[in-house]
C-alpha positions as CSV (number, residue, x, y, z in Angstrom):
1,M,0.0,0.0,0.0
2,E,1.2,3.5,-0.8
3,Y,-0.4,6.9,0.1
4,G,-1.2,8.4,-3.3
5,Y,-3.0,11.7,-2.9
6,T,-5.4,13.9,-1.0
7,I,-8.5,15.3,-2.6
8,I,-10.2,18.4,-1.2
9,Y,-13.7,19.1,-2.4
10,V,-14.1,22.8,-3.1
11,P,-16.6,25.3,-4.6
12,S,-14.3,26.1,-7.6
13,V,-11.3,23.8,-8.6
14,E,-9.8,26.6,-10.6
15,D,-10.0,29.1,-7.7
16,A,-8.5,26.6,-5.3
17,L,-5.6,25.8,-7.7
18,D,-4.9,29.5,-8.2
19,F,-5.0,30.2,-4.4
20,Y,-2.6,27.3,-3.5
21,A,-0.3,28.3,-6.3
22,R,-0.2,32.0,-5.2
23,A,-0.2,31.3,-1.5
24,F,2.3,28.4,-1.3
25,G,4.1,28.4,-4.7
26,F,2.8,25.0,-5.9
27,D,2.6,24.5,-9.7
28,V,-0.5,23.2,-11.3
29,K,0.1,19.7,-12.5
30,F,-3.2,18.8,-14.2
31,V,-6.8,20.2,-14.7
32,H,-9.5,18.1,-16.2
33,E,-11.2,19.8,-19.2
34,S,-14.5,19.8,-17.2
35,K,-12.8,21.9,-14.5
36,T,-14.2,19.6,-11.8
37,Y,-10.8,18.1,-10.9
38,G,-7.3,19.4,-10.7
39,E,-3.9,18.5,-9.2
40,L,-0.9,20.4,-7.9
41,N,2.8,19.4,-7.9
42,T,3.4,19.1,-4.2
43,G,6.2,16.5,-4.0
44,K,5.8,12.8,-3.5
45,T,2.1,13.0,-2.6
46,T,-0.3,14.8,-4.9
47,L,-2.7,17.4,-3.6
48,A,-5.8,17.4,-5.7
49,F,-9.1,19.3,-5.7
50,A,-12.6,18.2,-6.9
51,S,-15.8,20.2,-7.2
52,H,-18.6,19.9,-4.6
53,E,-20.7,18.5,-7.4
54,M,-18.2,15.6,-7.8
55,G,-18.3,15.1,-4.0
56,E,-22.1,14.8,-4.2
57,M,-21.9,12.5,-7.2
58,N,-19.3,10.2,-5.4
59,L,-20.8,10.2,-1.9
60,G,-24.5,11.0,-2.3
61,S,-26.3,11.9,0.9
62,Q,-23.1,11.1,2.9
63,Y,-21.4,14.2,1.5
64,S,-20.9,17.4,3.5
65,K,-19.4,20.5,2.0
66,G,-16.6,22.3,3.8
67,N,-17.3,26.0,4.4
68,L,-15.0,28.8,5.5
69,N,-17.8,30.3,7.6
70,E,-18.2,27.1,9.7
71,K,-15.8,25.2,12.0
72,P,-13.3,23.2,10.0
73,F,-13.3,19.5,9.7
74,G,-10.9,17.6,12.0
75,I,-8.1,17.5,9.5
76,E,-5.2,19.7,8.4
77,L,-2.7,19.9,5.6
78,A,0.9,20.4,6.7
79,F,3.3,22.3,4.4
80,V,7.0,22.2,5.5
81,T,9.1,25.3,4.9
82,E,12.3,26.8,6.2
83,D,10.6,30.2,6.7
84,V,7.3,29.7,8.4
85,F,6.9,33.4,9.1
86,A,7.3,34.5,5.5
87,A,5.0,31.6,4.3
88,F,2.4,32.6,6.8
89,D,2.5,36.3,5.7
90,K,2.3,35.3,2.0
91,A,-0.7,33.0,2.5
92,V,-2.6,35.7,4.4
93,E,-1.6,38.3,1.8
94,V,-3.4,36.3,-0.9
95,G,-6.5,35.5,1.1
96,A,-5.8,32.9,3.8
97,V,-7.5,33.5,7.2
98,P,-4.9,33.5,10.0
99,L,-5.8,31.0,12.8
100,Q,-2.6,30.9,14.9
101,L,0.5,33.0,14.4
102,P,3.7,31.1,14.0
103,V,5.4,30.2,17.3
104,E,8.3,28.0,18.3
105,K,7.1,24.8,19.9
106,P,9.0,23.3,22.9
107,W,10.6,20.7,20.5
108,G,12.1,23.5,18.4
109,Q,9.7,23.4,15.4
110,V,8.1,26.7,14.3
111,V,4.4,26.2,13.5
112,G,1.6,28.5,12.4
113,Y,-2.0,27.9,11.1
114,V,-4.1,29.5,8.4
115,R,-7.4,28.6,6.8
116,A,-7.5,28.4,3.0
117,V,-10.2,30.0,1.0
118,D,-11.9,26.6,0.6
119,G,-12.0,26.3,4.5
120,S,-9.2,23.8,4.8
121,V,-6.8,24.1,7.8
122,I,-3.2,24.6,6.7
123,E,-0.3,24.0,9.1
124,L,2.8,25.8,8.1
125,C,5.8,24.3,9.9
126,S,9.5,24.2,9.8
127,P,11.3,20.8,9.4
128,I,11.7,18.7,12.5
129,N,15.3,18.2,13.2
130,D,15.9,14.6,14.2
């Protein structure tokens, strides 16, 4: 078994791809011609987006839309960077909602949290030094 990708269901796949590219510097890898699915180049594991319509099609009545105006689901995406403070500021500059300013944790890692325009929680963190 291998972890392949994460799919976030969003109101607009194109808007999500644009936000994540501008906020975090990821390049767009693929966009389906229907604009209901797209992927970013994020390293070994792909970060993908699908439309709410696709979520409803795939999951039927079990599907629940994420919403920036409601409490987030109990999941976060973690992006590792050498400069958490700059990454945090850049994300907020392009529309992310600040949740927790970056702070140094007792184990030495710097961690901050923002909420993406689609409502997802993003952890911005420095590498953990083993």
